C-alpha positions in Angstrom: -73.8 191.7 58.0 -73.5 189.6 61.2 -71.4 186.5 61.7 -73.3 183.8 63.6 -71.5 181.1 65.5 -72.6 177.4 66.0 -74.1 178.1 69.5 -76.6 180.5 68.0 -77.5 178.5 64.9 -77.9 175.4 67.0 -80.5 177.2 69.2 -82.4 178.4 66.1 -82.5 175.1 64.3 -83.5 173.1 67.4 -85.9 175.7 68.8 -83.7 175.8 71.9 -84.6 177.9 75.0 -82.5 180.8 73.7 -83.8 180.6 70.1 -86.0 183.7 70.4 -83.2 185.8 72.0 -80.9 184.8 69.1 -83.6 185.7 66.5 -84.1 189.0 68.1 -80.3 189.7 68.0 -80.1 188.9 64.3 -83.4 190.4 63.1 -81.6 193.6 62.3 -80.1 192.2 59.1 -80.9 189.6 56.5 -77.2 189.1 55.8 -75.7 186.4 58.0 -72.4 184.7 57.6 -70.3 181.9 59.1 -67.3 179.8 58.3 -68.2 176.6 56.4 -67.4 174.6 59.5 -70.6 175.7 61.1 -72.4 172.8 59.4 -70.0 170.3 61.0 -70.3 171.9 64.4 -74.1 172.2 64.5 -74.6 168.7 63.0 -72.3 167.3 65.7 -74.4 169.1 68.4 -77.6 167.8 67.0 -76.2 164.2 66.9 -74.9 164.5 70.5 -78.2 165.8 71.8 -80.2 163.2 69.9 -78.1 160.3 71.2 -78.3 161.8 74.7 -82.1 162.1 74.6 -82.1 165.8 74.8 -83.7 166.1 71.3 -86.3 163.7 70.0 -85.7 162.1 66.6 -88.5 164.1 65.0 -87.0 167.4 66.2 -83.6 166.3 65.1 -84.8 165.6 61.6 -86.3 169.1 61.4 -83.1 170.6 62.8 -81.0 168.9 60.2 -83.3 170.1 57.4 -83.2 173.7 58.8 -79.4 173.6 59.0 -79.3 172.5 55.4 -81.6 175.3 54.4 -80.0 178.0 56.5 -79.6 181.1 54.2 -76.4 182.4 55.8 -73.4 182.7 53.6 -70.8 180.1 54.3 -67.2 181.2 53.9 -64.3 178.8 53.2 -62.4 178.7 56.5 -58.9 177.9 55.2 -58.2 181.5 54.4 -58.4 182.4 58.0 -55.9 179.9 59.4 -53.1 182.5 60.0 -55.4 184.7 62.1 -56.7 181.6 63.9 -53.1 180.7 64.8 -52.5 184.3 66.1 -55.4 183.9 68.5 -54.3 180.5 69.8 -53.3 181.8 73.3 -56.8 183.1 74.2 -59.4 181.6 71.8 -60.2 178.0 71.0 -59.5 177.0 67.4 -63.1 176.5 66.4 -64.1 179.8 67.9 -61.2 181.6 66.3 -62.5 180.8 62.8 -65.7 182.8 63.6 -63.6 185.6 65.1 -61.3 185.8 62.1 -64.3 185.9 59.7 -66.0 188.6 61.7 -62.8 190.6 61.7 -62.3 190.2 58.0 -65.9 191.2 57.3 -65.8 194.0 59.9 -69.0 192.5 61.3 -70.1 191.7 64.8 -70.0 188.1 65.9 -73.2 186.8 67.5 -72.5 184.2 70.1 -73.9 182.7 73.2 -70.3 182.0 74.5 -69.7 184.7 77.1 -66.1 183.4 77.6 -65.4 184.0 74.0 -66.9 187.5 74.1 -64.6 188.4 77.0 -61.4 186.9 75.5 -58.5 189.2 74.9 -57.2 189.2 71.3 -60.3 189.4 69.1 -60.7 192.7 67.3 -64.4 192.1 66.4 -67.4 193.3 68.3 -69.6 190.7 70.0 -73.3 190.4 70.4 -74.4 188.1 73.2 -78.1 187.6 73.0 -78.6 186.1 76.5 -76.4 188.6 78.3 -79.0 191.2 78.7 -76.8 193.7 76.8 -76.8 194.2 73.1 -73.1 194.4 72.4 -69.9 193.6 74.2 -66.4 194.5 73.1 
């Protein structure tokens, strides 16, 4: 199993420039997971980039449909709040939910956020598709 964060899922559903790198990183498993808040985050990014002219309306409509159909398992995030609070000094709250889920599942977290992958505190492994390396700890 792999935990996928919003940066990666956004690239996939919008066919962003790093979509292929993300797909390559996650091809090793058909079991993907994320906190339920991934839908809120990715939808917000789609909206932002549509309003900003980065995404055309037709691509945005497809992205929203693909987000809705994403086969990853979504976990309720409330159960991870204590761990998220423990990570508060070094990890942003949104990111900490992904970290906490990855730790609970003992699964790597796939992210495009290099700063998150370098943060002190998380006990999970990271896969950074665009970093030119397969895994970072």
